[in-house]
C-alpha positions as CSV (number, residue, x, y, z in Angstrom):
1,M,101.6,274.9,60.7
2,A,99.4,277.8,62.0
3,R,99.3,280.8,59.8
4,K,99.9,284.2,61.2
5,E,97.1,286.8,61.1
6,V,97.5,289.3,58.2
7,Q,97.8,292.8,59.6
8,I,98.1,296.3,58.2
9,G,101.8,297.2,57.6
10,Q,103.0,293.7,56.9
11,R,105.1,293.2,53.8
12,Y,104.9,290.2,51.4
13,R,106.9,289.1,48.4
14,E,105.8,286.7,45.7
15,V,107.8,283.4,45.7
16,G,110.2,283.0,42.8
17,A,111.9,285.3,40.4
18,S,110.7,287.5,37.5
19,I,111.3,286.4,33.9
20,F,114.6,288.4,34.1
21,G,115.8,286.6,37.2
22,Q,115.2,289.5,39.6
23,A,113.3,289.3,42.9
24,K,109.6,290.0,42.6
25,P,108.3,293.3,44.0
26,L,107.6,293.8,47.7
27,W,103.9,294.6,48.6
28,A,102.7,296.2,51.9
29,V,99.2,295.5,53.4
30,D,97.3,298.8,53.5
31,D,93.9,297.4,54.6
32,V,92.2,294.2,55.6
33,F,88.4,293.8,55.1
34,T,85.6,291.3,54.9
35,A,83.7,291.6,51.6
36,S,80.0,290.9,50.8
37,D,81.0,287.3,49.9
38,S,82.1,286.8,53.5
39,L,85.7,286.3,52.5
40,R,88.6,288.4,54.0
41,Y,90.8,290.4,51.7
42,A,93.9,292.4,51.9
43,V,94.6,295.6,49.9
44,L,98.3,295.8,49.0
45,S,100.4,298.6,47.6
46,K,103.8,298.1,45.9
47,V,106.6,299.3,48.2
48,G,108.5,302.1,46.4
49,E,105.6,302.7,44.0
50,P,102.5,303.2,46.2
51,T,100.2,304.1,43.3
52,L,100.1,300.5,42.3
53,H,97.5,298.4,44.3
54,K,96.1,295.0,44.2
55,T,93.5,293.2,46.3
56,L,94.0,289.5,47.2
57,S,92.1,287.2,49.4
58,I,93.8,286.4,52.8
59,H,93.8,282.8,51.7
60,V,96.0,283.6,48.6
61,L,98.3,285.9,50.6
62,S,98.8,283.3,53.3
63,Y,99.6,280.5,50.8
64,H,103.4,280.1,51.2
65,Q,103.9,278.6,47.8
66,R,102.7,281.9,46.4
67,F,103.7,284.7,48.9
68,L,106.1,284.9,51.9
69,P,106.1,287.5,54.6
70,E,109.2,289.6,54.1
71,G,111.9,288.7,56.6
72,D,110.9,285.0,56.9
73,S,113.5,282.5,56.0
74,D,112.5,279.5,53.9
75,T,109.2,278.6,55.6
76,R,107.5,277.1,52.5
77,Q,105.6,273.9,53.1
């Protein structure tokens, strides 16, 4: 299955539930860049709490057993 290109503004949620059974937080893509190691990365901010950030490789963000784009139904492979 072809993966969609990660773009600024897209939202992703980690697969699974927290230890308390709640849905994991929603993250929005703020920036996409190529680092000095030649890998592409996405800078994410937590929706509703934009001071929290994380940077993940595009490969990790596109791995459907770890993250799903918000709004997708069960597309895990």
